[in-house]
C-alpha positions in Angstrom: 17.7 25.6 2.7 15.7 22.7 1.2 12.6 21.8 3.1 9.5 19.5 2.9 6.1 20.2 4.4 3.9 17.8 6.3 0.2 18.5 7.0 -1.2 17.4 10.3 -4.7 17.2 11.9 -4.3 18.5 15.4 -7.0 17.6 18.0 -6.6 19.5 21.3 -7.1 17.7 24.6 -8.4 19.4 27.7 -6.0 22.1 28.8 -4.1 22.3 25.5 -3.9 25.3 23.2 -2.9 25.2 19.6 0.3 27.4 19.6 1.8 25.4 22.4 1.0 22.1 20.9 2.5 23.1 17.5 5.6 24.4 19.1 5.9 21.1 21.0 5.8 19.2 17.7 8.4 21.4 16.1 10.9 20.8 18.9 10.0 17.2 19.6 10.5 16.1 16.0 13.8 17.9 15.6 16.0 18.8 18.6 13.9 17.1 21.3 15.0 19.8 23.8 13.3 22.7 25.6 13.2 25.9 23.4 15.3 27.9 25.9 18.2 25.5 25.6 18.6 25.9 21.9 20.7 28.5 20.1 19.2 30.8 17.5 21.5 29.2 14.9 20.2 25.6 15.6 16.7 26.9 15.8 17.0 28.4 12.4 18.6 25.4 10.7 17.0 22.4 12.4 13.7 23.2 14.2 10.4 22.8 12.3 8.4 25.9 11.3 4.7 26.2 11.3 3.6 27.7 7.9 -0.2 27.4 8.1 -2.8 26.7 10.8 -6.6 26.6 10.3 -9.3 25.6 12.6 -11.5 23.1 11.0 -13.8 22.0 13.8 -14.2 22.3 17.6 -10.7 22.0 19.0 -9.5 20.5 15.7 -7.0 22.2 13.4 -5.2 21.6 10.1 -1.6 22.7 10.4 1.4 22.5 8.0 4.9 22.3 9.4 8.0 22.8 7.2 11.0 20.6 8.1 14.6 20.9 6.9 15.3 18.2 4.4 18.8 17.8 5.9 17.1 16.4 9.1 16.3 13.2 7.2 20.0 12.5 6.4 18.6 11.3 3.0 17.6 8.1 4.7 14.1 6.6 4.6 14.2 5.4 8.2 15.2 8.9 9.5 12.5 10.5 7.2 9.9 8.3 9.0 11.4 9.4 12.3 11.0 13.1 11.4 7.5 12.5 9.9 6.0 10.8 13.0 8.6 9.6 15.4 8.1 10.7 19.0 4.8 12.4 18.3 3.3 9.1 17.5 3.4 8.5 21.2 1.3 11.7 21.9 -2.4 12.0 21.5 -4.2 14.2 19.0 -1.7 14.3 16.1 -2.5 12.7 12.8 -0.5 12.9 9.5 -2.8 13.8 6.6 -0.5 15.0 3.8 3.0 15.7 2.5 4.5 17.9 -0.2 6.0 15.1 -2.3 7.4 17.6 -4.8 10.2 18.2 -2.3 11.4 14.6 -3.0 10.8 14.6 -6.8 13.4 14.2 -9.5 16.3 13.3 -7.3 15.9 16.1 -4.8 17.0 13.7 -2.1 19.1 10.7 -2.9 20.4 8.0 -0.5 24.1 7.0 -0.1 23.7 4.6 -3.1 22.4 7.4 -5.3 18.8 6.2 -5.3 16.0 8.7 -4.9 14.5 8.5 -1.4 11.1 8.0 -3.2 10.6 6.9 -6.7 7.1 5.5 -6.7 5.9 2.3 -8.4 8.1 0.7 -11.0 5.1 -0.7 -13.0 2.0 1.1 -11.7 -1.4 0.9 -13.4 -0.1 1.0 -16.9 2.5 -1.7 -16.3 0.0 -4.1 -14.7 -2.4 -3.5 -17.6 0.4 -4.2 -20.1 1.3 -7.4 -18.3 -2.3 -8.6 -18.6 -2.9 -7.0 -22.0 -6.1 -5.5 -20.6 -6.0 -1.8 -21.5 -9.2 -0.4 -20.0 -11.7 -2.6 -18.1 -11.7 -3.2 -14.3 -9.6 -6.1 -13.1 -10.6 -9.1 -11.0 -8.6 -10.7 -8.2 -8.7 -13.4 -5.6 -6.6 -14.9 -2.9 -5.5 -18.5 -2.6 -6.5 -19.9 0.7 -7.0 -21.3 3.4 -3.9 -21.9 5.4 -3.6 -25.6 6.0 -3.9 -26.4 2.3 -1.0 -28.2 0.6 1.0 -26.7 -2.2 -0.7 -29.0 -4.6 -4.1 -28.0 -3.4 -3.2 -24.3 -3.7 -1.9 -24.9 -7.2 -5.1 -26.6 -8.2 -7.1 -23.6 -6.9 -4.8 -21.3 -8.9 -5.4 -23.4 -12.0 -9.2 -23.3 -11.7 -9.3 -19.6 -11.0 -7.1 -19.0 -14.0 -9.3 -21.2 -16.2 -12.3 -19.1 -15.2 -10.5 -15.9 -16.1 -9.5 -14.2 -12.8 -7.0 -11.6 -13.8 -4.8 -11.4 -10.6 -4.4 -14.5 -8.4 -2.4 -13.9 -5.3 -1.3 -15.8 -2.2 -3.3 -15.1 0.9 -1.2 -13.1 3.3 -1.2 -16.0 5.7 0.7 -18.2 3.3 4.4 -18.1 4.2 6.8 -21.1 4.3 4.7 -23.5 6.4 5.6 -27.2 6.3 2.3 -28.1 4.7 2.9 -25.7 1.8 6.6 -24.8 1.5 7.2 -21.6 -0.3 9.2 -22.9 -3.2 6.8 -25.8 -3.8 3.8 -23.6 -3.6 5.2 -21.0 -6.1 6.2 -23.8 -8.5 2.7 -25.3 -8.3 1.1 -21.9 -9.0 3.3 -20.7 -11.8 2.8 -24.1 -13.5 -1.0 -23.7 -13.0 -0.9 -20.3 -14.6 1.0 -21.6 -17.7 -1.3 -24.6 -18.1 -4.4 -22.5 -17.8 -3.0 -20.0 -20.4 -2.4 -22.9 -22.8 -6.0 -24.0 -22.4 -7.7 -20.6 -22.7 -5.4 -18.4 -24.7 -5.3 -15.7 -22.0 -3.0 -15.4 -19.1 -3.7 -14.5 -15.5 -0.9 -13.3 -13.3 0.2 -14.9 -10.1 1.5 -12.9 -7.1 3.4 -14.7 -4.4 3.6 -13.6 -0.8 7.2 -13.1 0.2 6.6 -11.4 3.6 9.3 -12.4 6.1 12.5 -11.2 7.8 14.9 -9.4 5.5 17.0 -12.4 4.6 13.9 -14.6 4.1 12.1 -11.9 2.1 15.0 -11.4 -0.3 15.5 -15.2 -0.7 11.8 -15.6 -1.5 11.9 -12.7 -3.9 14.7 -14.3 -5.9 12.9 -17.7 -5.8 9.6 -16.1 -7.0 11.4 -14.4 -9.9 13.4 -17.6 -10.8 10.2 -19.7 -10.9 8.2 -17.2 -13.0 5.9 -15.5 -10.5 4.4 -12.4 -12.1 4.6 -10.3 -8.9 5.3 -10.4 -5.2 3.3 -9.3 -2.1 4.6 -8.0 1.2 2.9 -6.6 4.3 5.0 -3.4 4.8 4.0 -3.0 8.4 5.3 -6.5 9.2 8.5 -6.3 7.1 9.1 -2.6 7.8 8.3 0.2 5.4 11.9 0.4 4.2 11.6 -3.2 2.9 8.9 -2.0 0.4 11.3 0.5 -1.0 14.2 -1.9 -1.2 12.1 -4.5 -3.1 11.0 -1.7 -5.5 14.6 -0.8 -6.2 15.6 -4.3 -7.3 17.0 -4.7 -10.8 14.7 -6.7 -13.1 12.1 -6.3 -10.4 8.5 -7.5 -10.2 5.3 -5.7 -9.5 4.6 -5.3 -5.8 1.3 -5.6 -4.0 1.3 -4.1 -0.5 -1.0 -5.8 2.1 -2.4 -3.9 5.1 -1.9 -6.6 7.7 -0.6 -5.1 11.0 -1.3 -1.5 9.9 -4.6 -1.0 11.6 -3.3 0.9 14.7 -1.8 3.5 12.3 -5.2 4.4 10.7 -8.1 3.3 12.8 -8.0 6.1 15.4 -9.4 9.2 13.9 -7.3 11.7 15.8 -3.9 10.0 15.6 -1.8 8.0 13.2 -2.2 8.6 9.5 -5.2 9.3 7.4 -6.0 6.2 5.3 -5.6 8.1 2.0 -2.1 9.3 3.1 -0.7 6.0 4.4 -2.1 3.6 1.8 -2.6 5.9 -1.2 0.4 8.2 -0.9 3.2 6.8 1.4 2.9 3.2 0.1 2.7 4.5 -3.5 5.8 6.7 -3.0 7.7 3.7 -1.6 6.9 1.7 -4.7 3.7 -0.2 -4.2 2.2 -1.0 -7.7 -1.0 -2.5 -6.1 -2.4 -1.1 -2.8 -4.6 -3.6 -1.0 -7.0 -2.2 1.5 -10.1 -3.2 3.6 -13.1 -2.1 1.7 -16.2 -0.5 3.1 -19.2 -2.7 3.8 -17.5 -5.8 5.0 -16.0 -7.0 8.2 -13.7 -3.9 8.5 -14.4 -0.4 9.5 -13.3 1.7 6.5 -16.1 4.1 5.2 -17.0 4.4 1.6 -15.8 8.0 1.6 -12.4 7.0 3.1 -12.1 4.4 0.4 -12.9 6.9 -2.3 -10.3 9.3 -0.9 -7.7 6.4 -0.8 -8.4 5.5 -4.4 -8.0 9.1 -5.5 -4.7 9.4 -3.6 -3.4 6.2 -5.3 -4.2 7.3 -8.8 -4.0 11.1 -8.9 -0.9 12.9 -10.4 1.7 12.9 -7.7 5.2 14.3 -8.2 5.8 12.2 -11.3 5.2 8.9 -9.5 3.3 6.3 -11.5 -0.2 5.6 -10.2 -0.9 2.6 -7.9 -3.7 0.2 -8.6 -6.2 0.2 -5.7 -7.3 -3.3 -4.7 -10.2 -3.2 -2.3 -10.9 -6.4 -0.5 -13.6 -7.4 2.0 -17.2 -6.3 1.5 -17.1 -7.1 -2.3 -19.4 -10.0 -3.2 -20.6 -11.5 -6.4 -24.0 -9.8 -6.0 -22.7 -6.3 -5.2 -19.7 -6.1 -7.5 -21.6 -3.9 -10.1 -22.3 -1.3 -7.3 -18.6 -1.1 -6.4 -17.6 -0.8 -10.0 -19.9 2.2 -10.4 -18.3 3.8 -7.3 -14.6 3.0 -7.9 -14.4 3.1 -11.7 -12.3 0.9 -14.0 -8.8 1.6 -12.7 -9.4 -0.7 -9.7 -8.6 -4.4 -9.0 -11.6 -5.9 -7.3 -10.6 -8.6 -4.8 -13.2 -11.2 -4.1 -12.7 -14.2 -1.8 -15.4 -16.1 0.1 -18.2 -15.5 -2.3 -16.2 -17.1 -5.1 -15.5 -20.2 -3.0 -19.2 -20.4 -2.1 -20.5 -20.4 -5.7 -22.8 -23.3 -6.1 -21.3 -24.2 -9.5 -17.7 -24.1 -8.4 -14.7 -21.8 -8.7 -14.5 -21.7 -12.5 -18.1 -20.7 -12.9 -17.7 -18.0 -10.2 -14.6 -16.6 -12.0 -16.4 -16.5 -15.3 -19.4 -14.7 -13.7 -17.1 -12.1 -12.2 -15.3 -11.4 -15.4 -18.6 -11.2 -17.3 -19.6 -8.4 -14.9 -16.4 -6.5 -15.3 -16.3 -6.8 -19.1 -20.0 -5.7 -19.4 -19.2 -2.6 -17.2 -17.3 -1.0 -20.0 
């Protein structure tokens, strides 16, 4: 019987004991029935099985549970249900790891014949090839604020590209607002990228935000590709995680940046949800995110430096044949502290700067040149 193994952090509440809590998970995430109502044959084929349990702290355990692959029905949505369905409503259960080898090389294909997980289509190597930058760290910024017209956003894009920012993306708040309609905005930005490349001899890439309902997202994807965008961005916890996979499976696809908006409740409580490294660095990567955007330590968000380092490692380490994802930390990175973060996070990182570029006393182009000077000299 084919299986896959999920690793959980289990925190016991008052009155709980570990064996009972683990048994409850095994039944809740499979048959959802009391043990004494289940036949031995169903128990053997369907119910999860604890393969490892280790106490790691006071009333805290690391446990591995083996699940029958057949329980997923070879569907992503049902996989997510088995991974963390009903138990997401219980306290003290946190997903920290998964044996991705169980899904490697077509071990589980959907009804259309696609692997349940195939990882990024471009990854770090593909993004570097697109930019023709083989080694150094990459720079990035967001086009903002909401309320700007499409022409104003296009002008910002042009100036950032003239200054040499490598990756220029829509802010996640830019959708299809009347003051900057999607098609008009993308056209303005792709034109800006081309004009800047003609002027400088080097080309930045533009990533458009296509987050929306399924029909809107697919329509925006086609429009972005038609107008020459270099990549697209979605917020998977707004669109639904399955949408990330579907975009990654598109023929003649584009690199995908995954944005963490709406994902906070899944990662911010230390005893439930998902570890940050697992959700952003592993699950998003397995679903096809070429770039993983996350809130950096030291800014207005609550991620620690150690958590960020773990996330970066998860996004880049060898993982069941998946291409590596480019980590893109944002928030907490300023012009003055960029060298410090480069030392910590190393070259295979896209450094996302926002406010401090807009605040540069000599303007956006000067800010962009300053940032790229720092990244180039770091090699």
